[in-house]
N, C-alpha and C positions, 0 to 999 in steps of 0.2 A: 501526224498528230495522233495521240492516243484516243481511242474510243472511250465513250462514257463508261462502258462496262469495265474496261481495263483500269480506268481511274478508280472506280469504286473498289475493284479487286485489290489494287495496290493499297488504297486507304485502309481497307479491312485488314490486310496483312500487317500494315504498320501499326494499326490499333492493337492487333493481337500480340505483335512483338512488344509494343509498349506495355501492354497488360502483363505479359510474362516477365518483363523487366521489373515492373513494379512489384509483382509477386515475389520475384527473387530478392529485391531490395527489402521487402517486408520480412521475408524469411531470414535474411541476413541481420536485420535489426532485432528480430526476436532472438536469434542465436546470440547476438551481441549482448542483449539484455540478460539472457541466460548465463553467458560467460561472466558478465559483471556480477550477477547474483552469486555465482559459484565462487568468483574471486573474493567477494565480500564475505561469504561463508568461510572460505579458506583463511582470510585475514583474521576473522573472529576466532576460528579454531586455532590459528597460529598464536594469537594473543593469549587464548586460554592455555595453550601449551607452554608459552613463555612464563605465564603466571605460575603454572604447575611446576615448571622447572625451577623457578625462583624459590617456591615453597620447598621443593626437594633439596635445593642447595642449602637453604636455611636450616633444614632438619637433619643435615648430614651428621652433625655432632651428636644429635639426639639418637639417630639411628645406630651410631656406633655402640651406644649403651643399651640399645633395644635388646631384649632378651633373646628373641628369635634370631636376629642378625648376629648377636654375639655367639650363640650356640653353633650357628652355621660356620662362623669364622673359626671357632675353637676346633670344631670337627675337622675342618679343612687343614688346620695347622697340625692336628694330631695325625692325620693321614700322611702328611708330608714327613713328620718325624718318624712314622712307621716305615715309610719307604727309605728314608735315610738310614734307619737302623739296619735294614736289610743290606743296603749298600756297604755300610760299615762292617758288617759281618763278612762280606766278601772282599773287602779292600785288603790289598797285600802290602802296599807301600805306606810308610809312616806319614809322609806329607798328605797323602790322600785321606788317611784316617783322621789326622788333625783337622783338615778342612771340613770333613763331614761332621766331626764333633762340634766345631765352632758354629756351623750352620744350624745344627740341632739346638745349641744353646741360644742362638738368636731367635729361633722359632718358639722355644720354651719361654723366653723372656717376653715375647709378644703376648703369649697366653697369660703370663703372670701379670703384665701391665693391664690387660683387659679385665681380668678378675679383680684387680685392685680398684680399677675405675668403677666396676659394677657393685662390688660388695665391700670394698675397703673404706676406711675413714678418710674423707677428703681433707681433713685438717692436717696442718704440718706440725702441730704441737706434739711434743714427746712427753713421756712420763717425767714428772719432776724428780730431779736428783737431790740427794741430801748433801748440802754444803756444810762445812764445819763452821763453828761459831766465829772463827776468825774471818771467814769469807763473807759472812752475812752480818748485817747490823742487828742489834737487839731491838727488833721491831715487833710490837705486840700483834698476835694473830687476830684476824678479823673474827668477830663473834658470829657463829653460824646458828641457825634455828629457823623457826617458822613464825616469828613475831611479826606484827604489822609493820609495813614500810611507812616511814614518815613521809608526809606530803606537804612540804613547806610552801609549794607554789600554788596550791589550790585555795580558792576563797572559802571562807567558813560561813555557813548559814545556820543560825541557831533556831530551833523549833521547840517551844515550851509546851509540854503536855500536862494537862490538869485533870484531876479526878472529876468524873461526872458528879453533879450535885447530890444524887441519892447515895453515892459512895463516900461522901465526905462526912461519914459517921464512924467513930472508933468501933472496930469489931471486937475489941478485947474488954471494953467496959460493960458491966452488968446493966447499966442504965444508958439511955441514949445520950451520947456526948459528942458534940461536933468536933471535927478535925479542923485545925487552923493552919493556914499556909505558913510554912517555915521559910522565911526570907533568906535567899542566897543559898539554900540547900537543895541540890538536885543530884540525881544519879545519871551520869552522862555515858553515852555510847556513841560511836561514830558510824556513819553509813555513807559510802561513796556512791553517788548516783551520776546520771548523765543528763545533760541538757541538750536536746536535739537542736540541730541547726535549722533556723527558719529564715524565710525571706519575706520582705514587706516592701510596699511601695511608699516612698516618701514624697508627698506632694508639697513642693515649695511654692507657696503663694506670695508673690512679690506685690506688696500693696501699691496701688496706683494713687497718685495725688493730682488734682486738677486745680489750676488757678481760677478763682471765681471772677477774676478781672478779664484776662485774655483767653482763658480756656487752655493754656499750656499744660501738658501732662508730664509728670515725672513718676518713676516707679523705683521701689527699693531694690538694692542689689541682692542677688541670690548667691548661693555658694558657687565656687569655681568648679566647672565641670571637668571630670577626669578626661573624657573624650568630647571634643567640641560638638555641641548639639547632640551628645550621647545621652543614653537613658540609664547607664549603669555607673555605680560609684567606684571610687578608688578601692574601697574595701572589697567590693565584689571582684574586681580585677586581680587584686592580690590573692584572694582566696582561690581563684581559678589557677593562678600561677603556682601557688604552693601545693595545691591538690595534685597538679600534674608533675611538677619537677622536684617536689620534696616527698610527696606521698605516692607518686607514680600512678596516678589515676588518669586514664585517657579521657580526652574531651567528650567522646561519645558516652562514656560511662558517667561522667559528670552530668551530662544532659539528662540521662535517665534518673539519676539521683535527685536532680533539681525538680524534675517533673513529678516525682513522688511526693515532693514538698509543696506542690502547687505552682511552681514556676515553669512556664513554657518558654523554652529558649533553644536555639540551634547551636551546633558546634562551631559554625562560622562566626556567630556572635561572640562566643567565648574566645575564638582565635583573634577577633578584632581587639578585644581587651588586652590580650597578651602582646599584640603588635604595638598598641599604644603605650603600654608599660615599657617596652623595649625602646621605642623612640624617645620617650621622656627621660629615661635613666641611662641611655647609651653611653654618655660621657663618663659616668661612674664606672661602667664596665671596662672601658679603655684605660681608665686611671689605675685599675687594679694591676694590670700588666706593668705599667710604669713604676708603680710602688714596689712590685716584686723585684724589678731590676735593681733596686737600691740595696737589696739584701746580699750578704756575702755568700750565702749558700741557698741554692734552690733545688727543688726536686721535680723531675719530669717523668712522664709516662704517657702511654697512648693505648687506645683500644678501638675496636671497630664499631661502626655505627651505620645503620641502614637508611638510605635515602630512596624513597619510593615515588616513582613517577607513574604516568599513565602506561600501563602494560609493561613496565620495566622497573627494575630495582638495582641500585648500585651500592657498592660497599665504600663508605667514607670512613673517616677516622676522627675520634675525639682525642685531642691533645690537652694535657694538663701541665700547668706550671704553678708551683706553690712554694711558699717560703715558711709555711707553718703558721702564718698569721692571716694570710689571704690566699685565695686560689683564683687562677685564670684559666678558663677553658676556651678552646676554639675547635670548630669542626671543619675539616678540610677534606677535599676529594682525594688527597694524596697522603701516603705515609713516607714520602721521600724527603730529600734534602730541602726542597722548596718550602714545604710546610714547616719543617724544623727551623728554617731561617726566620719565618714569620713568628714562630714561638719565641725564639731566643733573641732575635734582632741582633744587637751588638753587645750582648751581655758578656762580661769578662770576669765573672766570679767562679764559684765552685758549683758544678752540676752533679747531683746524685741521680743516676739512672742505671738502667740495665745495659747489657753489652750489645744493644741494637746497633747495627753497622752505621746508621745515619749519625748517631750521637758521636761515635768514634771518628768518623770522617770529618765532621764539622770541627771537632776538637783539634784535629791535625791540620786543618786547612790553612790557618794563618801561618803556622810554622813553615809549611811548604812554600808559601809565597813571601817569605822573608819578613813575616810579622806585619805585613801591610794588608789593609782591607781590600777586598776584591772590588773591581770597578767594571761596570757593564757599559759597553759602547753601544749607543743608540745612534743610528744613521741620521745625520743632519742636526744632532744635538750634542751637547757636551757629555762627557762620561759621567754616569751616575754610580754612586757607591752601592754595591750590593750588600745587603745585610750579611755580615760575616762575624759570627760570635768568636770570642777569644777566651773561652772558658777552660777550666781544669776539670776533666771528667773523672769522677770517682765511681767505683763499682759497689754493688749491693751484696752484702753477705747473706741476705735472705735468699737471693737467687743462687748464690754459691752453694748453699746447703740443700737446696730443693731437690736436686737429683739424688743426694745421699739419703734424704728422708724417705723418698719413694722406694729406694732399694732396701732400706731397713724394714719397711712394712712388708716387703716381699721375702724377708728372712735372710737378707745378706748380712752376715755377722761382722764382716771386716770394716763396715762403715761406722760401727759404734764409736770407735776412738776418735774418728774425724768429727762426728757430730758432738761428742762430749767436749772436744777442744773448742769448737765454735760456740757451744753453749756456755763455756767458761768465759769466752770473750764478751758475750752478752751480760754475764753476771758482773763483770768488771764495770760495764756501762751502768748497770743498776746501782752499783756501789757509788759511782761518781754522782749520780742523781741524788741518792740519799744523802751524800756528804754535803751537797749544795742546798738541800731542801729547807734548811733553817732560814734561808734568806727569802723574804717575801717580796722585796722590791725586784721587778723583772731585770733591771740592769745589774744589780748586785748578784742576783741569782745566776745570770749568765756568766759573769766574771768568775764566780765561785765554781760553776760547772766546768768551765774551760780549764781552770787551774787544777781541779780534781781529775779531769780527764788526762791532762798532760802528765800528772804525777803517776796515776794508776796505770795508764797505758804504757809508760816507760818501765814501770816496775813489774807489772803483771801481764799485760797484753803482748808485749814484745817477745818474752819467752814462749808464750802460747803459740804465737805465729811461727816462730822458729821451729817449734816442735811439730806443728802441723805440716810445714814444708818438708821436714825430714820424713814424716810418716807417708806423705804423698809420694816422695821419691822412692822410698823403700817398697811400696806396694807394687806387686807384680800382677798384672791383669792382661787377659787376652785382648787384643785390639778389636775395636768395633763393638764391644759389649757396653751395656748401660753404665757400668762402673767405670770403664775406661773413658766414656764421654763425660761423666761427672767430674772425674779427676782432671781431664784436659780443660774443662771449663774453668776450673779454679786456677790451673797453671797459666792459661792464656790471659786470665784477668788479674794475675798476681800483682802486677805493678799498681793497677788502679785500686785493687782491694786493700793494699797495705798502706796507702797514702794517709789513712786515718792515724797512723802511728806518729806521723810528723806534724799533723795539724789538728789541734783539739776542736776546731770548728766543724770538722767533718763528722757526720753521723755514721752509724754502722750500716744502715740499710735504707731502702727506698719505700719502707712501709707506709709512710705518710701519704705519698701520692697514690699508692694502690688503694688505701682506705678511702681517699677522696673520690676515687672512680667507682666506688660501690653503688652510689646513687645512680650513676649513668648506666651501669650494668642492669640494675633493677628496672629502671625506666625502659631500657632497650627490650627487656623481656615482656613488659606490659603493653607497650604501644609500638614495638618494632623499630621505631626510629622517627624520621621526619618525612614530610610529604613534599617539601620544596626547599630551595636554598634559604629562603626567608625563615623556614622552620628550623634549619640548622643554626642560624644566627640567634634566633630567640632562645633555643634550647641552651646554647653555649652561654648566653647572657644570664639566663635564670640560674643555671647550675653554678656559674661563677659567683653571683651575689649570694645565693643561698648557702653554698659551702663556705664562703668567706664569713657569713654571719655565724655559722656553727663554730668555726675556728676562733672567732672573736668572743664567743659566748653570748651572742646577741640573739634575741628572738627575731626570726626573719620577718614576721608580720609587722612587728613594730618598726623595724628598719625600713621596709618598703613604704609604709605609710608616711613616715617622717621624710624619707628621700623624695617622695612625690610632692609633699607639701613644699619642700625647699625648691625643687625644680620648677614648680609652678610660679613661685615668686621670683626666682633667679635661675634661668636655664643654664647659665655658665658656671654656677657653683658646683664644685665636686663634693659629694658627701658619700663616704665609704662606711661600711659596717663598723670599723674601728672607731669612727668619729662618734658613734653612739655612746662610747665610754667616756668621752671628754666632759 
């Protein structure tokens, strides 16, 4: 048996070992905590770096035009040209000399393009050409000058100004003689002023009634709330929507403006009003797309849109479909065929768009599959039809001329004839419109316009197109240069570009959809995009209804208020901006 001393010694050793183990564990815990803190710091720094990288990505286009970056770029290109010049001087074979000259032209063209972007006019307008009297109708020129602009839409408020009582004495008479008010005679002048927006609280007091017999209580009905149990009116929600999606004012800036007028509100509260507006009028938004599908000709385009999440940002895309009477926007994470299918569904009319590959592939898809709609096989279910449009794709002459316009600004003389011919095509279209302008009824105007287009396009546009094709074939250009690319763009799109000669319904360009996207671009610059998927849906909804109001010639505020009133009475009733004209 162990002695008492040995037992105590062993216990002491064990306690010491246990103590050391505890100290080691404590050290490990402290180190673990330090590592966690360091990891947390690294994650925060990583998030900061991601946000900075996103900001840098978004500013790439701006940096290209930045003065310092541009000067560095130009200096580098000039050094390359200098080196190539030395090589050219020493080059002995003709193929080597030609290759060096072509490379120098490429570099010089990059410098010219950058200088055009920095200092040139961004407009694609050219100087007006003088057409003969036969080519233009006898239309009186607009009067120019600095006279006052008429304001038929502003309310009038009359203010009568009277002489003070001491001044109501004739200054010309030798004796005191009073002046009498001359009825109906005034000297009038106009002054345009501004009425600042104000906010007020409406207290709706619903009177209560009590039965004197049994004590039963009844109360009067109040106005229908825009948001159930909400505090803000429909007028308030509509103002928030128009300020953001028509006037491009971010919600945070609206909050500051409202605070300056005495209203304390958060951006979340404003967002809640937008979401309720979306939920209330969502069916009207969907009906726009269905209505557009009934049109024989539609216009399509797309542009990028930023969706910002926590610590990350993604590039989504705004798609537009319009028929000139109404517009439908949708915002999707893709710029591919899946998004285009959602946009076109099973549309089988004429689509005016640029030469983006997705539009071309979808146009060919039905033909490749024997004219039948594609079907998607789902395991365990019957085959579902996949949206497969069967439209005729036509190309835009505005895109066709764009490359030549840019070259003309850089001093390329050979493109003048091409641009003049395309300008003549547009002049023919203007003549057709002027010819039909005497008809005020929309249906009669459209018939007259199509008849004029058919006649004038056969007589004037066809020879112009033949002349353009001949000029493009005869033009000799080095491969790879900007002029070569501009010519090839037109040649590759020739079939789609010239379809307008056979069908008077086909317009000449896609300018309508590009103009409809201007509001999206301005909004994107002001508030960068959306913060959630819900935000993309609300944005597409608001842009669709607002731009449709503008096309219909309807005040968006009036439409929204009327549509809300109808939706609150009958949620199933569809009410579009064009219905305001009925």
